[in-house]
mmCIF file as gemmi writes it, N, C-alpha and C atoms, coordinates in Angstrom:
data_model
loop_
_atom_site.group_PDB
_atom_site.id
_atom_site.type_symbol
_atom_site.label_atom_id
_atom_site.label_alt_id
_atom_site.label_comp_id
_atom_site.label_asym_id
_atom_site.label_entity_id
_atom_site.label_seq_id
_atom_site.pdbx_PDB_ins_code
_atom_site.Cartn_x
_atom_site.Cartn_y
_atom_site.Cartn_z
_atom_site.occupancy
_atom_site.B_iso_or_equiv
_atom_site.pdbx_formal_charge
_atom_site.auth_seq_id
_atom_site.auth_asym_id
_atom_site.pdbx_PDB_model_num
ATOM 1 N N . MET Axp A 1 ? 0.888 -1.217 -0.05 1 0 ? 1 A 1
ATOM 2 C CA . MET Axp A 1 ? 0.043 0.039 0.04 1 0 ? 1 A 1
ATOM 3 C C . MET Axp A 1 ? 0.837 1.247 0.037 1 0 ? 1 A 1
ATOM 4 N N . GLU Axp A 2 ? 0.729 2.14 -1.071 1 0 ? 2 A 1
ATOM 5 C CA . GLU Axp A 2 ? 1.438 3.404 -1.122 1 0 ? 2 A 1
ATOM 6 C C . GLU Axp A 2 ? 0.966 4.319 -0.237 1 0 ? 2 A 1
ATOM 7 N N . THR Axp A 3 ? 1.77 4.999 0.649 1 0 ? 3 A 1
ATOM 8 C CA . THR Axp A 3 ? 1.236 6.054 1.519 1 0 ? 3 A 1
ATOM 9 C C . THR Axp A 3 ? 0.703 7.241 0.773 1 0 ? 3 A 1
ATOM 10 N N . GLU Axp A 4 ? 1.296 7.55 -0.459 1 0 ? 4 A 1
ATOM 11 C CA . GLU Axp A 4 ? 0.881 8.635 -1.292 1 0 ? 4 A 1
ATOM 12 C C . GLU Axp A 4 ? -0.473 8.433 -1.69 1 0 ? 4 A 1
ATOM 13 N N . GLU Axp A 5 ? -1.066 7.324 -1.711 1 0 ? 5 A 1
ATOM 14 C CA . GLU Axp A 5 ? -2.443 6.981 -2.225 1 0 ? 5 A 1
ATOM 15 C C . GLU Axp A 5 ? -3.597 7.084 -1.013 1 0 ? 5 A 1
ATOM 16 N N . LEU Axp A 6 ? -3.101 7.259 0.179 1 0 ? 6 A 1
ATOM 17 C CA . LEU Axp A 6 ? -3.952 7.282 1.301 1 0 ? 6 A 1
ATOM 18 C C . LEU Axp A 6 ? -4.868 8.497 1.323 1 0 ? 6 A 1
ATOM 19 N N . HIS Axp A 7 ? -6.102 8.311 1.683 1 0 ? 7 A 1
ATOM 20 C CA . HIS Axp A 7 ? -7.036 9.329 2.088 1 0 ? 7 A 1
ATOM 21 C C . HIS Axp A 7 ? -7.219 9.384 3.534 1 0 ? 7 A 1
ATOM 22 N N . PHE Axp A 8 ? -7.957 10.454 3.913 1 0 ? 8 A 1
ATOM 23 C CA . PHE Axp A 8 ? -8.162 10.661 5.372 1 0 ? 8 A 1
ATOM 24 C C . PHE Axp A 8 ? -9.004 9.469 5.955 1 0 ? 8 A 1
ATOM 25 N N . HIS Axp A 9 ? -10.016 8.964 5.158 1 0 ? 9 A 1
ATOM 26 C CA . HIS Axp A 9 ? -10.739 7.951 5.709 1 0 ? 9 A 1
ATOM 27 C C . HIS Axp A 9 ? -10.933 6.839 4.534 1 0 ? 9 A 1
ATOM 28 N N . TYR Axp A 10 ? -10.679 5.698 4.897 1 0 ? 10 A 1
ATOM 29 C CA . TYR Axp A 10 ? -10.779 4.574 3.947 1 0 ? 10 A 1
ATOM 30 C C . TYR Axp A 10 ? -11.033 3.231 4.691 1 0 ? 10 A 1
ATOM 31 N N . VAL Axp A 11 ? -11.45 2.276 3.903 1 0 ? 11 A 1
ATOM 32 C CA . VAL Axp A 11 ? -11.571 0.908 4.645 1 0 ? 11 A 1
ATOM 33 C C . VAL Axp A 11 ? -10.292 0.07 4.158 1 0 ? 11 A 1
ATOM 34 N N . ALA Axp A 12 ? -9.808 -0.61 5.008 1 0 ? 12 A 1
ATOM 35 C CA . ALA Axp A 12 ? -8.606 -1.552 4.825 1 0 ? 12 A 1
ATOM 36 C C . ALA Axp A 12 ? -8.771 -2.877 5.437 1 0 ? 12 A 1
ATOM 37 N N . THR Axp A 13 ? -8.114 -3.832 4.895 1 0 ? 13 A 1
ATOM 38 C CA . THR Axp A 13 ? -8.109 -5.206 5.365 1 0 ? 13 A 1
ATOM 39 C C . THR Axp A 13 ? -7.128 -5.119 6.656 1 0 ? 13 A 1
ATOM 40 N N . LEU Axp A 14 ? -7.076 -6.151 7.449 1 0 ? 14 A 1
ATOM 41 C CA . LEU Axp A 14 ? -6.162 -6.246 8.642 1 0 ? 14 A 1
ATOM 42 C C . LEU Axp A 14 ? -4.762 -6.246 8.157 1 0 ? 14 A 1
ATOM 43 N N . ASP Axp A 15 ? -4.451 -7.068 7.101 1 0 ? 15 A 1
ATOM 44 C CA . ASP Axp A 15 ? -3.109 -7.064 6.507 1 0 ? 15 A 1
ATOM 45 C C . ASP Axp A 15 ? -2.64 -5.654 6.041 1 0 ? 15 A 1
ATOM 46 N N . GLU Axp A 16 ? -3.488 -4.975 5.407 1 0 ? 16 A 1
ATOM 47 C CA . GLU Axp A 16 ? -3.195 -3.626 4.916 1 0 ? 16 A 1
ATOM 48 C C . GLU Axp A 16 ? -2.873 -2.658 6.147 1 0 ? 16 A 1
ATOM 49 N N . VAL Axp A 17 ? -3.655 -2.86 7.147 1 0 ? 17 A 1
ATOM 50 C CA . VAL Axp A 17 ? -3.436 -2.045 8.339 1 0 ? 17 A 1
ATOM 51 C C . VAL Axp A 17 ? -2.157 -2.233 9.034 1 0 ? 17 A 1
ATOM 52 N N . ARG Axp A 18 ? -1.822 -3.519 9.072 1 0 ? 18 A 1
ATOM 53 C CA . ARG Axp A 18 ? -0.554 -3.94 9.646 1 0 ? 18 A 1
ATOM 54 C C . ARG Axp A 18 ? 0.679 -3.292 8.887 1 0 ? 18 A 1
ATOM 55 N N . GLU Axp A 19 ? 0.497 -3.389 7.583 1 0 ? 19 A 1
ATOM 56 C CA . GLU Axp A 19 ? 1.661 -2.937 6.658 1 0 ? 19 A 1
ATOM 57 C C . GLU Axp A 19 ? 1.727 -1.415 6.975 1 0 ? 19 A 1
ATOM 58 N N . LEU Axp A 20 ? 0.694 -0.774 6.936 1 0 ? 20 A 1
ATOM 59 C CA . LEU Axp A 20 ? 0.527 0.729 7.125 1 0 ? 20 A 1
ATOM 60 C C . LEU Axp A 20 ? 1.222 1.118 8.558 1 0 ? 20 A 1
ATOM 61 N N . VAL Axp A 21 ? 0.814 0.392 9.49 1 0 ? 21 A 1
ATOM 62 C CA . VAL Axp A 21 ? 1.113 0.915 10.892 1 0 ? 21 A 1
ATOM 63 C C . VAL Axp A 21 ? 2.671 0.579 11.115 1 0 ? 21 A 1
ATOM 64 N N . ASP Axp A 22 ? 3.085 -0.451 10.391 1 0 ? 22 A 1
ATOM 65 C CA . ASP Axp A 22 ? 4.562 -0.85 10.584 1 0 ? 22 A 1
ATOM 66 C C . ASP Axp A 22 ? 5.565 0.267 9.969 1 0 ? 22 A 1
ATOM 67 N N . GLN Axp A 23 ? 4.916 1.175 9.119 1 0 ? 23 A 1
ATOM 68 C CA . GLN Axp A 23 ? 5.734 2.133 8.414 1 0 ? 23 A 1
ATOM 69 C C . GLN Axp A 23 ? 5.936 3.372 9.278 1 0 ? 23 A 1
ATOM 70 N N . PHE Axp A 24 ? 5.241 3.504 10.338 1 0 ? 24 A 1
ATOM 71 C CA . PHE Axp A 24 ? 5.221 4.831 11.162 1 0 ? 24 A 1
ATOM 72 C C . PHE Axp A 24 ? 5.667 4.593 12.585 1 0 ? 24 A 1
ATOM 73 N N . ASP Axp A 25 ? 6.128 5.536 13.365 1 0 ? 25 A 1
ATOM 74 C CA . ASP Axp A 25 ? 6.331 5.441 14.741 1 0 ? 25 A 1
ATOM 75 C C . ASP Axp A 25 ? 5.185 5.883 15.533 1 0 ? 25 A 1
ATOM 76 N N . ARG Axp A 26 ? 4.269 6.691 14.965 1 0 ? 26 A 1
ATOM 77 C CA . ARG Axp A 26 ? 3.17 7.2 15.657 1 0 ? 26 A 1
ATOM 78 C C . ARG Axp A 26 ? 1.961 7.234 14.743 1 0 ? 26 A 1
ATOM 79 N N . PHE Axp A 27 ? 0.804 7.013 15.361 1 0 ? 27 A 1
ATOM 80 C CA . PHE Axp A 27 ? -0.458 6.883 14.655 1 0 ? 27 A 1
ATOM 81 C C . PHE Axp A 27 ? -1.627 6.918 15.49 1 0 ? 27 A 1
ATOM 82 N N . TRP Axp A 28 ? -2.769 7.239 15.132 1 0 ? 28 A 1
ATOM 83 C CA . TRP Axp A 28 ? -3.914 7.107 15.895 1 0 ? 28 A 1
ATOM 84 C C . TRP Axp A 28 ? -5.013 6.408 15.321 1 0 ? 28 A 1
ATOM 85 N N . VAL Axp A 29 ? -5.893 5.948 16.156 1 0 ? 29 A 1
ATOM 86 C CA . VAL Axp A 29 ? -7.151 5.109 15.663 1 0 ? 29 A 1
ATOM 87 C C . VAL Axp A 29 ? -8.195 5.717 16.243 1 0 ? 29 A 1
ATOM 88 N N . SER Axp A 30 ? -9.332 6.111 15.519 1 0 ? 30 A 1
ATOM 89 C CA . SER Axp A 30 ? -10.505 6.735 16.053 1 0 ? 30 A 1
ATOM 90 C C . SER Axp A 30 ? -11.796 5.993 15.532 1 0 ? 30 A 1
ATOM 91 N N . ASN Axp A 31 ? -12.929 6.163 16.227 1 0 ? 31 A 1
ATOM 92 C CA . ASN Axp A 31 ? -14.093 5.699 15.71 1 0 ? 31 A 1
ATOM 93 C C . ASN Axp A 31 ? -14.589 6.578 14.607 1 0 ? 31 A 1
ATOM 94 N N . CYS Axp A 32 ? -15.328 5.973 13.6 1 0 ? 32 A 1
ATOM 95 C CA . CYS Axp A 32 ? -15.925 6.625 12.44 1 0 ? 32 A 1
ATOM 96 C C . CYS Axp A 32 ? -17.093 7.551 13.107 1 0 ? 32 A 1
ATOM 97 N N . GLY Axp A 33 ? -17.283 8.677 12.664 1 0 ? 33 A 1
ATOM 98 C CA . GLY Axp A 33 ? -18.372 9.642 13.155 1 0 ? 33 A 1
ATOM 99 C C . GLY Axp A 33 ? -19.538 8.978 12.69 1 0 ? 33 A 1
ATOM 100 N N . CYS Axp A 34 ? -19.703 8.337 11.789 1 0 ? 34 A 1
ATOM 101 C CA . CYS Axp A 34 ? -20.999 7.787 11.176 1 0 ? 34 A 1
ATOM 102 C C . CYS Axp A 34 ? -21.603 6.675 12.217 1 0 ? 34 A 1
ATOM 103 N N . ARG Axp A 35 ? -20.643 6.124 13.037 1 0 ? 35 A 1
ATOM 104 C CA . ARG Axp A 35 ? -21.022 5.167 14.084 1 0 ? 35 A 1
ATOM 105 C C . ARG Axp A 35 ? -21.245 5.751 15.375 1 0 ? 35 A 1
ATOM 106 N N . GLU Axp A 36 ? -20.896 6.954 15.588 1 0 ? 36 A 1
ATOM 107 C CA . GLU Axp A 36 ? -21.056 7.616 16.92 1 0 ? 36 A 1
ATOM 108 C C . GLU Axp A 36 ? -22.461 8.087 17.225 1 0 ? 36 A 1
ATOM 109 N N . GLY Axp A 37 ? -23.3 7.865 16.174 1 0 ? 37 A 1
ATOM 110 C CA . GLY Axp A 37 ? -24.69 8.407 16.497 1 0 ? 37 A 1
ATOM 111 C C . GLY Axp A 37 ? -24.896 9.816 15.945 1 0 ? 37 A 1
ATOM 112 N N . GLY Axp A 38 ? -25.9 10.397 16.454 1 0 ? 38 A 1
ATOM 113 C CA . GLY Axp A 38 ? -26.313 11.652 15.755 1 0 ? 38 A 1
ATOM 114 C C . GLY Axp A 38 ? -27.513 11.477 14.884 1 0 ? 38 A 1
ATOM 115 N N . ASP Axp A 39 ? -27.693 12.616 14.155 1 0 ? 39 A 1
ATOM 116 C CA . ASP Axp A 39 ? -28.869 12.777 13.325 1 0 ? 39 A 1
ATOM 117 C C . ASP Axp A 39 ? -28.826 12.001 11.928 1 0 ? 39 A 1
ATOM 118 N N . GLY Axp A 40 ? -27.604 11.711 11.624 1 0 ? 40 A 1
ATOM 119 C CA . GLY Axp A 40 ? -27.352 10.894 10.34 1 0 ? 40 A 1
ATOM 120 C C . GLY Axp A 40 ? -27.669 9.605 10.347 1 0 ? 40 A 1
């Protein structure tokens, strides 16, 4: 997975996530706003 192709939000397989996370020293994981409730 090329980091220059990444978007702010996207769906990835577990293997893709592991590959991505291994490239960086720092990262964060957050809940998707659409799953947090609200009017949408």
